[in-house]
C-alpha positions, 0 to 999 in steps of 0.5 A: 255841236262839235266844239261842245263835244271837243271841249267835254273830253279835252282834258286840262293837264296843270303844270305840264311841261312846266309849272304855270302851263295848263296842257290841254290834252287832246289825247281822250279825242283819240279814243272816239273814232265818231269824233275823229271822223267828225273833227275831219268832216267839219275841217273839209267843210270848212276848206271847201271851194279852197284849192290846196296843193297839199297839208303840213302838219307840225310833230307831232299832234298835227300828224293825226289830223293833218294826215287823215286830212291829206288823205281825205282831200286826196292831197299829199301830205308833209312832215315838219319836224323837230330838228335831226328827225328826217332823214333827206336833206332839210331846211330848218327855222328856229324859234322860241316856246313859251318856255324854251326854244326849240328848231323845226326841219322840212324835207328841201323836196317837201313839194314844188315851189308855189305850191299851195300849202294848209298847214295844221296842228293841233293846237294855236298857242302863243303861235311860234311854232306855226309862225315858223314853219310858215316861214319854213315853208315860204323858204321853199316857195310855197303859199300859205293859203291857210292854217287848220287846228283843233284848237285855238287859245284865244286869249293869248292873242296869237291870230294876230301873228299868222296874218302876216302868211294868211288871214284864213285860220279855222279851229274847230274849239276857242278857249277865252280862259 
């Protein structure tokens, strides 16, 4: 089962990036090409029948599988980056993190208004980043059709924050504590 395989390689890093946080490190997944392929296969299977015009990946770990997924689905990939990292005209959205504040941006011409966009990130924690990404894409006229995550920290109960945009939330691994 894919979830068990993933749980066996995702490692906990205590007190990173600050005391009290247990960071879920996905870098061991990247050592296993077959596991990476299986992740993309599973995500594609979950998305069967959905109309998706583009995948938006959130910097930086959301780029890893977001790009692979877009490539497999033969649709564009849209990078959502930290402020100041994109070279063309952008729009931005600021939000609170568990341990600070941040701003993300997207190119203002990333997609056509009315595009059906799926947002991908590696992990759903409090939901702040993905809600900000959703607001950012809505400003450009996107229709958020779903979310994909490798990991969901269900004990933080943040999935409800996403239902304002869509109830299609896919996570391959769930942690209850």
